[in-house]
C-alpha positions in Angstrom: 6.1 -8.7 -8.9 6.9 -8.0 -5.3 5.0 -9.5 -2.4 3.9 -6.0 -1.3 2.6 -5.3 -4.8 0.6 -8.6 -4.6 -0.7 -7.6 -1.2 -2.0 -4.3 -2.5 -3.8 -6.1 -5.3 -5.2 -8.6 -2.8 -6.5 -5.8 -0.6 -8.2 -4.1 -3.5 -9.8 -7.4 -4.5 -10.7 -8.8 -1.1 -11.7 -5.7 0.8 -13.0 -3.4 -2.0 -14.4 -5.9 -4.5 -12.2 -4.5 -7.3 -12.1 -6.7 -10.4 -9.0 -6.6 -12.6 -9.3 -7.8 -16.1 -5.7 -9.0 -16.1 -4.4 -11.6 -13.6 -1.3 -9.6 -12.8 -1.6 -6.0 -13.9 1.8 -4.5 -14.7 1.1 -1.1 -12.9 -1.9 1.0 -12.3 -3.1 4.1 -10.5 -4.8 3.0 -7.3 -6.7 6.3 -7.3 -8.6 5.0 -10.3 -10.2 2.4 -8.1 -10.9 4.4 -5.0 -14.0 6.7 -5.4 -13.5 9.2 -2.6 -11.5 10.2 0.5 -13.3 7.7 2.7 -12.3 4.8 0.5 -8.8 6.2 0.5 -8.6 6.1 4.3 -10.2 2.7 4.3 -7.5 1.5 1.9 -4.7 2.9 4.1 -6.2 1.3 7.2 -6.5 -2.1 5.3 -2.9 -1.9 4.3 -1.9 -1.1 7.9 -3.8 -4.1 9.0 -2.1 -6.3 6.5 1.4 -5.3 7.4 0.7 -4.9 11.1 2.3 -1.5 11.3 0.8 2.0 11.5 2.0 4.1 8.5 3.3 7.6 8.9 1.4 10.7 7.7 3.6 10.6 4.6 1.4 7.9 3.3 -1.7 10.0 3.6 -0.7 11.8 0.4 -3.3 10.8 -2.3 -0.7 11.4 -5.0 1.3 8.4 -3.8 -1.5 6.2 -5.2 -0.8 7.2 -8.8 1.4 4.1 -9.1 0.7 0.8 -7.3 4.4 -0.2 -7.9 5.6 3.1 -6.5 3.3 2.8 -3.5 4.6 -0.8 -2.9 8.2 0.4 -3.1 7.5 3.1 -0.5 5.9 0.6 1.8 8.9 -1.7 1.4 11.4 1.1 2.1 9.4 2.1 5.2 9.3 -1.4 6.5 13.1 -1.8 5.9 13.7 1.5 7.7 11.7 0.2 10.7 13.8 -3.0 10.8 17.0 -1.0 10.6 15.9 1.2 13.6 15.0 -1.9 15.6 18.6 -3.2 15.1 20.1 0.2 16.1 21.0 0.1 19.9 20.8 3.9 20.1 17.0 3.9 19.4 
């Protein structure tokens, strides 16, 4: 389980009061735990606060939340791309 995946679970537990019956769920649809579009936006903002970076509009696609693991991988890839750009002297 990646640190980003753990962070997603922590946000859902700490900020939204979600209770998981398993200690470490293998994978799940985050959509199943967010009731409406307001909760979706609050979730995205909570993730941004945790990672300290504003996410691009690509992350505002509700379909991304069909897999917590997939969402964590997308965040990891995005963060790596930001680090790569910071190392590039042309940018």
